[in-house]
PDB file of N, CA, C and O in Angstrom:
ATOM      1  N   UNK A   1      -5.283 -13.239   8.815  1.00  0.00           N
ATOM      2  CA  UNK A   1      -3.885 -13.300   9.209  1.00  0.00           C
ATOM      3  C   UNK A   1      -3.060 -12.486   8.222  1.00  0.00           C
ATOM      4  O   UNK A   1      -3.229 -12.609   7.009  1.00  0.00           O
ATOM      5  N   UNK A   2      -2.186 -11.673   8.736  1.00  0.00           N
ATOM      6  CA  UNK A   2      -1.370 -10.855   7.844  1.00  0.00           C
ATOM      7  C   UNK A   2       0.080 -11.327   7.848  1.00  0.00           C
ATOM      8  O   UNK A   2       0.558 -11.939   8.803  1.00  0.00           O
ATOM      9  N   UNK A   3       0.740 -11.029   6.778  1.00  0.00           N
ATOM     10  CA  UNK A   3       2.141 -11.413   6.640  1.00  0.00           C
ATOM     11  C   UNK A   3       3.024 -10.426   7.397  1.00  0.00           C
ATOM     12  O   UNK A   3       2.684  -9.247   7.498  1.00  0.00           O
ATOM     13  N   UNK A   4       4.161 -10.895   7.932  1.00  0.00           N
ATOM     14  CA  UNK A   4       5.094  -9.972   8.577  1.00  0.00           C
ATOM     15  C   UNK A   4       5.546  -8.913   7.571  1.00  0.00           C
ATOM     16  O   UNK A   4       5.832  -9.234   6.417  1.00  0.00           O
ATOM     17  N   UNK A   5       5.609  -7.678   7.999  1.00  0.00           N
ATOM     18  CA  UNK A   5       6.040  -6.613   7.102  1.00  0.00           C
ATOM     19  C   UNK A   5       4.968  -6.164   6.138  1.00  0.00           C
ATOM     20  O   UNK A   5       5.270  -5.531   5.126  1.00  0.00           O
ATOM     21  N   UNK A   6       3.733  -6.477   6.430  1.00  0.00           N
ATOM     22  CA  UNK A   6       2.612  -6.088   5.573  1.00  0.00           C
ATOM     23  C   UNK A   6       2.640  -4.590   5.306  1.00  0.00           C
ATOM     24  O   UNK A   6       2.812  -3.793   6.229  1.00  0.00           O
ATOM     25  N   UNK A   7       2.473  -4.208   4.048  1.00  0.00           N
ATOM     26  CA  UNK A   7       2.513  -2.797   3.654  1.00  0.00           C
ATOM     27  C   UNK A   7       1.286  -2.012   4.102  1.00  0.00           C
ATOM     28  O   UNK A   7       1.306  -0.781   4.094  1.00  0.00           O
ATOM     29  N   UNK A   8       0.227  -2.699   4.489  1.00  0.00           N
ATOM     30  CA  UNK A   8      -1.025  -1.991   4.760  1.00  0.00           C
ATOM     31  C   UNK A   8      -1.532  -2.121   6.192  1.00  0.00           C
ATOM     32  O   UNK A   8      -2.717  -1.899   6.439  1.00  0.00           O
ATOM     33  N   UNK A   9      -0.676  -2.472   7.131  1.00  0.00           N
ATOM     34  CA  UNK A   9      -1.082  -2.510   8.535  1.00  0.00           C
ATOM     35  C   UNK A   9      -1.609  -1.142   8.954  1.00  0.00           C
ATOM     36  O   UNK A   9      -2.587  -1.051   9.697  1.00  0.00           O
ATOM     37  N   UNK A  10      -0.973  -0.096   8.487  1.00  0.00           N
ATOM     38  CA  UNK A  10      -1.349   1.271   8.864  1.00  0.00           C
ATOM     39  C   UNK A  10      -2.770   1.620   8.457  1.00  0.00           C
ATOM     40  O   UNK A  10      -3.365   2.541   9.017  1.00  0.00           O
ATOM     41  N   UNK A  11      -3.322   0.897   7.489  1.00  0.00           N
ATOM     42  CA  UNK A  11      -4.661   1.208   6.993  1.00  0.00           C
ATOM     43  C   UNK A  11      -5.757   0.413   7.700  1.00  0.00           C
ATOM     44  O   UNK A  11      -6.933   0.549   7.362  1.00  0.00           O
ATOM     45  N   UNK A  12      -5.386  -0.409   8.670  1.00  0.00           N
ATOM     46  CA  UNK A  12      -6.357  -1.247   9.370  1.00  0.00           C
ATOM     47  C   UNK A  12      -7.295  -0.451  10.271  1.00  0.00           C
ATOM     48  O   UNK A  12      -8.394  -0.910  10.579  1.00  0.00           O
ATOM     49  N   UNK A  13      -6.877   0.722  10.691  1.00  0.00           N
ATOM     50  CA  UNK A  13      -7.680   1.520  11.608  1.00  0.00           C
ATOM     51  C   UNK A  13      -7.769   2.943  11.056  1.00  0.00           C
ATOM     52  O   UNK A  13      -6.744   3.589  10.836  1.00  0.00           O
ATOM     53  N   UNK A  14      -8.970   3.423  10.837  1.00  0.00           N
ATOM     54  CA  UNK A  14      -9.159   4.756  10.246  1.00  0.00           C
ATOM     55  C   UNK A  14      -8.620   5.891  11.106  1.00  0.00           C
ATOM     56  O   UNK A  14      -8.425   7.000  10.609  1.00  0.00           O
ATOM     57  N   UNK A  15      -8.377   5.632  12.383  1.00  0.00           N
ATOM     58  CA  UNK A  15      -7.820   6.662  13.257  1.00  0.00           C
ATOM     59  C   UNK A  15      -6.315   6.797  13.085  1.00  0.00           C
ATOM     60  O   UNK A  15      -5.724   7.754  13.584  1.00  0.00           O
ATOM     61  N   UNK A  16      -5.688   5.868  12.395  1.00  0.00           N
ATOM     62  CA  UNK A  16      -4.238   5.874  12.228  1.00  0.00           C
ATOM     63  C   UNK A  16      -3.779   6.680  11.028  1.00  0.00           C
ATOM     64  O   UNK A  16      -2.607   7.048  10.958  1.00  0.00           O
ATOM     65  N   UNK A  17      -4.656   6.966  10.086  1.00  0.00           N
ATOM     66  CA  UNK A  17      -4.243   7.656   8.865  1.00  0.00           C
ATOM     67  C   UNK A  17      -5.287   8.674   8.443  1.00  0.00           C
ATOM     68  O   UNK A  17      -6.436   8.648   8.883  1.00  0.00           O
ATOM     69  N   UNK A  18      -4.842   9.574   7.571  1.00  0.00           N
ATOM     70  CA  UNK A  18      -5.712  10.606   7.016  1.00  0.00           C
ATOM     71  C   UNK A  18      -5.173  10.933   5.629  1.00  0.00           C
ATOM     72  O   UNK A  18      -4.147  10.396   5.211  1.00  0.00           O
ATOM     73  N   UNK A  19      -5.860  11.805   4.927  1.00  0.00           N
ATOM     74  CA  UNK A  19      -5.387  12.274   3.623  1.00  0.00           C
ATOM     75  C   UNK A  19      -5.109  13.761   3.735  1.00  0.00           C
ATOM     76  O   UNK A  19      -5.978  14.537   4.134  1.00  0.00           O
ATOM     77  N   UNK A  20      -3.897  14.153   3.384  1.00  0.00           N
ATOM     78  CA  UNK A  20      -3.512  15.558   3.415  1.00  0.00           C
ATOM     79  C   UNK A  20      -4.314  16.307   2.358  1.00  0.00           C
ATOM     80  O   UNK A  20      -4.306  15.932   1.186  1.00  0.00           O
ATOM     81  N   UNK A  21      -4.997  17.354   2.767  1.00  0.00           N
ATOM     82  CA  UNK A  21      -5.872  18.090   1.851  1.00  0.00           C
ATOM     83  C   UNK A  21      -5.107  18.823   0.748  1.00  0.00           C
ATOM     84  O   UNK A  21      -5.637  19.022  -0.344  1.00  0.00           O
ATOM     85  N   UNK A  22      -3.872  19.222   1.025  1.00  0.00           N
ATOM     86  CA  UNK A  22      -3.082  19.950   0.028  1.00  0.00           C
ATOM     87  C   UNK A  22      -2.422  19.023  -0.981  1.00  0.00           C
ATOM     88  O   UNK A  22      -2.461  19.275  -2.185  1.00  0.00           O
ATOM     89  N   UNK A  23      -1.814  17.947  -0.486  1.00  0.00           N
ATOM     90  CA  UNK A  23      -1.054  17.056  -1.367  1.00  0.00           C
ATOM     91  C   UNK A  23      -1.859  15.849  -1.841  1.00  0.00           C
ATOM     92  O   UNK A  23      -1.470  15.162  -2.786  1.00  0.00           O
ATOM     93  N   UNK A  24      -2.982  15.598  -1.175  1.00  0.00           N
ATOM     94  CA  UNK A  24      -3.822  14.432  -1.478  1.00  0.00           C
ATOM     95  C   UNK A  24      -3.059  13.125  -1.284  1.00  0.00           C
ATOM     96  O   UNK A  24      -3.316  12.136  -1.972  1.00  0.00           O
ATOM     97  N   UNK A  25      -2.118  13.131  -0.339  1.00  0.00           N
ATOM     98  CA  UNK A  25      -1.322  11.955   0.000  1.00  0.00           C
ATOM     99  C   UNK A  25      -1.776  11.407   1.351  1.00  0.00           C
ATOM    100  O   UNK A  25      -2.309  12.142   2.183  1.00  0.00           O
ATOM    101  N   UNK A  26      -1.561  10.117   1.558  1.00  0.00           N
ATOM    102  CA  UNK A  26      -1.827   9.528   2.864  1.00  0.00           C
ATOM    103  C   UNK A  26      -0.819  10.054   3.870  1.00  0.00           C
ATOM    104  O   UNK A  26       0.354  10.232   3.541  1.00  0.00           O
ATOM    105  N   UNK A  27      -1.265  10.304   5.091  1.00  0.00           N
ATOM    106  CA  UNK A  27      -0.396  10.689   6.203  1.00  0.00           C
ATOM    107  C   UNK A  27      -0.856   9.930   7.439  1.00  0.00           C
ATOM    108  O   UNK A  27      -2.038   9.616   7.580  1.00  0.00           O
ATOM    109  N   UNK A  28       0.080   9.638   8.330  1.00  0.00           N
ATOM    110  CA  UNK A  28      -0.279   8.974   9.576  1.00  0.00           C
ATOM    111  C   UNK A  28      -0.661  10.004  10.625  1.00  0.00           C
ATOM    112  O   UNK A  28      -0.166  11.132  10.620  1.00  0.00           O
ATOM    113  N   UNK A  29      -1.538   9.604  11.515  1.00  0.00           N
ATOM    114  CA  UNK A  29      -1.921  10.466  12.631  1.00  0.00           C
ATOM    115  C   UNK A  29      -1.071  10.111  13.846  1.00  0.00           C
ATOM    116  O   UNK A  29      -0.327   9.130  13.830  1.00  0.00           O
ATOM    117  N   UNK A  30      -1.187  10.906  14.884  1.00  0.00           N
ATOM    118  CA  UNK A  30      -0.466  10.642  16.131  1.00  0.00           C
ATOM    119  C   UNK A  30      -0.957   9.374  16.822  1.00  0.00           C
ATOM    120  O   UNK A  30      -0.281   8.850  17.708  1.00  0.00           O
ATOM    121  N   UNK A  31      -2.109   8.886  16.432  1.00  0.00           N
ATOM    122  CA  UNK A  31      -2.693   7.693  17.055  1.00  0.00           C
ATOM    123  C   UNK A  31      -2.116   6.391  16.502  1.00  0.00           C
ATOM    124  O   UNK A  31      -2.377   5.321  17.052  1.00  0.00           O
ATOM    125  N   UNK A  32      -1.341   6.466  15.431  1.00  0.00           N
ATOM    126  CA  UNK A  32      -0.789   5.259  14.807  1.00  0.00           C
ATOM    127  C   UNK A  32       0.256   4.617  15.720  1.00  0.00           C
ATOM    128  O   UNK A  32       1.168   5.299  16.185  1.00  0.00           O
ATOM    129  N   UNK A  33       0.132   3.307  15.983  1.00  0.00           N
ATOM    130  CA  UNK A  33       1.136   2.616  16.795  1.00  0.00           C
ATOM    131  C   UNK A  33       2.416   2.380  15.994  1.00  0.00           C
ATOM    132  O   UNK A  33       2.447   2.575  14.779  1.00  0.00           O
ATOM    133  N   UNK A  34       3.451   1.965  16.681  1.00  0.00           N
ATOM    134  CA  UNK A  34       4.762   1.760  16.055  1.00  0.00           C
ATOM    135  C   UNK A  34       4.688   0.777  14.885  1.00  0.00           C
ATOM    136  O   UNK A  34       5.322   0.996  13.852  1.00  0.00           O
ATOM    137  N   UNK A  35       3.931  -0.288  15.039  1.00  0.00           N
ATOM    138  CA  UNK A  35       3.797  -1.285  13.967  1.00  0.00           C
ATOM    139  C   UNK A  35       3.215  -0.642  12.702  1.00  0.00           C
ATOM    140  O   UNK A  35       3.648  -0.945  11.590  1.00  0.00           O
ATOM    141  N   UNK A  36       2.244   0.234  12.879  1.00  0.00           N
ATOM    142  CA  UNK A  36       1.638   0.927  11.737  1.00  0.00           C
ATOM    143  C   UNK A  36       2.633   1.896  11.105  1.00  0.00           C
ATOM    144  O   UNK A  36       2.667   2.041   9.883  1.00  0.00           O
ATOM    145  N   UNK A  37       3.438   2.556  11.925  1.00  0.00           N
ATOM    146  CA  UNK A  37       4.442   3.497  11.406  1.00  0.00           C
ATOM    147  C   UNK A  37       5.478   2.769  10.557  1.00  0.00           C
ATOM    148  O   UNK A  37       5.864   3.244   9.489  1.00  0.00           O
ATOM    149  N   UNK A  38       5.924   1.614  11.041  1.00  0.00           N
ATOM    150  CA  UNK A  38       6.897   0.827  10.272  1.00  0.00           C
ATOM    151  C   UNK A  38       6.286   0.357   8.957  1.00  0.00           C
ATOM    152  O   UNK A  38       6.940   0.382   7.914  1.00  0.00           O
ATOM    153  N   UNK A  39       5.041  -0.066   9.013  1.00  0.00           N
ATOM    154  CA  UNK A  39       4.335  -0.503   7.812  1.00  0.00           C
ATOM    155  C   UNK A  39       4.215   0.644   6.811  1.00  0.00           C
ATOM    156  O   UNK A  39       4.405   0.450   5.610  1.00  0.00           O
ATOM    157  N   UNK A  40       3.902   1.831   7.307  1.00  0.00           N
ATOM    158  CA  UNK A  40       3.747   3.000   6.444  1.00  0.00           C
ATOM    159  C   UNK A  40       5.075   3.361   5.774  1.00  0.00           C
ATOM    160  O   UNK A  40       5.102   3.720   4.597  1.00  0.00           O
ATOM    161  N   UNK A  41       6.174   3.264   6.524  1.00  0.00           N
ATOM    162  CA  UNK A  41       7.500   3.522   5.948  1.00  0.00           C
ATOM    163  C   UNK A  41       7.789   2.543   4.811  1.00  0.00           C
ATOM    164  O   UNK A  41       8.313   2.941   3.770  1.00  0.00           O
ATOM    165  N   UNK A  42       7.453   1.279   5.001  1.00  0.00           N
ATOM    166  CA  UNK A  42       7.647   0.276   3.944  1.00  0.00           C
ATOM    167  C   UNK A  42       6.773   0.590   2.736  1.00  0.00           C
ATOM    168  O   UNK A  42       7.200   0.431   1.593  1.00  0.00           O
ATOM    169  N   UNK A  43       5.560   1.033   2.995  1.00  0.00           N
ATOM    170  CA  UNK A  43       4.639   1.422   1.921  1.00  0.00           C
ATOM    171  C   UNK A  43       5.237   2.566   1.097  1.00  0.00           C
ATOM    172  O   UNK A  43       5.212   2.528  -0.133  1.00  0.00           O
ATOM    173  N   UNK A  44       5.772   3.580   1.778  1.00  0.00           N
ATOM    174  CA  UNK A  44       6.366   4.720   1.070  1.00  0.00           C
ATOM    175  C   UNK A  44       7.585   4.297   0.248  1.00  0.00           C
ATOM    176  O   UNK A  44       7.772   4.770  -0.873  1.00  0.00           O
ATOM    177  N   UNK A  45       8.409   3.413   0.798  1.00  0.00           N
ATOM    178  CA  UNK A  45       9.569   2.903   0.060  1.00  0.00           C
ATOM    179  C   UNK A  45       9.119   2.125  -1.171  1.00  0.00           C
ATOM    180  O   UNK A  45       9.723   2.233  -2.238  1.00  0.00           O
ATOM    181  N   UNK A  46       8.065   1.350  -1.017  1.00  0.00           N
ATOM    182  CA  UNK A  46       7.507   0.586  -2.133  1.00  0.00           C
ATOM    183  C   UNK A  46       7.033   1.535  -3.241  1.00  0.00           C
ATOM    184  O   UNK A  46       7.298   1.298  -4.420  1.00  0.00           O
ATOM    185  N   UNK A  47       6.335   2.603  -2.859  1.00  0.00           N
ATOM    186  CA  UNK A  47       5.872   3.581  -3.849  1.00  0.00           C
ATOM    187  C   UNK A  47       7.044   4.228  -4.579  1.00  0.00           C
ATOM    188  O   UNK A  47       6.994   4.430  -5.792  1.00  0.00           O
ATOM    189  N   UNK A  48       8.091   4.549  -3.838  1.00  0.00           N
ATOM    190  CA  UNK A  48       9.270   5.176  -4.439  1.00  0.00           C
ATOM    191  C   UNK A  48       9.930   4.229  -5.446  1.00  0.00           C
ATOM    192  O   UNK A  48      10.346   4.659  -6.522  1.00  0.00           O
ATOM    193  N   UNK A  49      10.027   2.945  -5.098  1.00  0.00           N
ATOM    194  CA  UNK A  49      10.589   1.950  -6.021  1.00  0.00           C
ATOM    195  C   UNK A  49       9.771   1.873  -7.302  1.00  0.00           C
ATOM    196  O   UNK A  49      10.320   1.863  -8.404  1.00  0.00           O
ATOM    197  N   UNK A  50       8.455   1.818  -7.143  1.00  0.00           N
ATOM    198  CA  UNK A  50       7.569   1.740  -8.316  1.00  0.00           C
ATOM    199  C   UNK A  50       7.717   2.973  -9.189  1.00  0.00           C
ATOM    200  O   UNK A  50       7.711   2.875 -10.416  1.00  0.00           O
ATOM    201  N   UNK A  51       7.849   4.129  -8.561  1.00  0.00           N
ATOM    202  CA  UNK A  51       8.006   5.378  -9.306  1.00  0.00           C
ATOM    203  C   UNK A  51       9.301   5.350 -10.121  1.00  0.00           C
ATOM    204  O   UNK A  51       9.313   5.745 -11.287  1.00  0.00           O
ATOM    205  N   UNK A  52      10.389   4.883  -9.504  1.00  0.00           N
ATOM    206  CA  UNK A  52      11.678   4.806 -10.196  1.00  0.00           C
ATOM    207  C   UNK A  52      11.617   3.816 -11.356  1.00  0.00           C
ATOM    208  O   UNK A  52      12.156   4.083 -12.430  1.00  0.00           O
ATOM    209  N   UNK A  53      10.963   2.675 -11.144  1.00  0.00           N
ATOM    210  CA  UNK A  53      10.837   1.689 -12.215  1.00  0.00           C
ATOM    211  C   UNK A  53      10.015   2.239 -13.374  1.00  0.00           C
ATOM    212  O   UNK A  53      10.328   2.004 -14.542  1.00  0.00           O
ATOM    213  N   UNK A  54       8.976   2.963 -13.040  1.00  0.00           N
ATOM    214  CA  UNK A  54       8.110   3.538 -14.067  1.00  0.00           C
ATOM    215  C   UNK A  54       8.855   4.586 -14.891  1.00  0.00           C
ATOM    216  O   UNK A  54       8.671   4.684 -16.105  1.00  0.00           O
ATOM    217  N   UNK A  55       9.706   5.373 -14.207  1.00  0.00           N
ATOM    218  CA  UNK A  55      10.488   6.401 -14.897  1.00  0.00           C
ATOM    219  C   UNK A  55      11.573   5.771 -15.758  1.00  0.00           C
ATOM    220  O   UNK A  55      11.997   6.334 -16.768  1.00  0.00           O
ATOM    221  N   UNK A  56      12.014   4.580 -15.333  1.00  0.00           N
ATOM    222  CA  UNK A  56      12.964   3.749 -16.019  1.00  0.00           C
ATOM    223  C   UNK A  56      14.113   4.346 -16.611  1.00  0.00           C
ATOM    224  O   UNK A  56      14.937   3.648 -17.203  1.00  0.00           O
TER     225      UNK A  56
END
């Protein structure tokens, strides 16, 4: 069972995401459903927050 707003819903299916060969970052594929896209957006916001805190 997952929590609402789970940051990693997008990673539940390997067809929904890939790794960009140039940037080595996660990217979503066209196969990702809306729920996975929303989860991925939250994940990216979370990473940005952590980056800002680390830069302090």
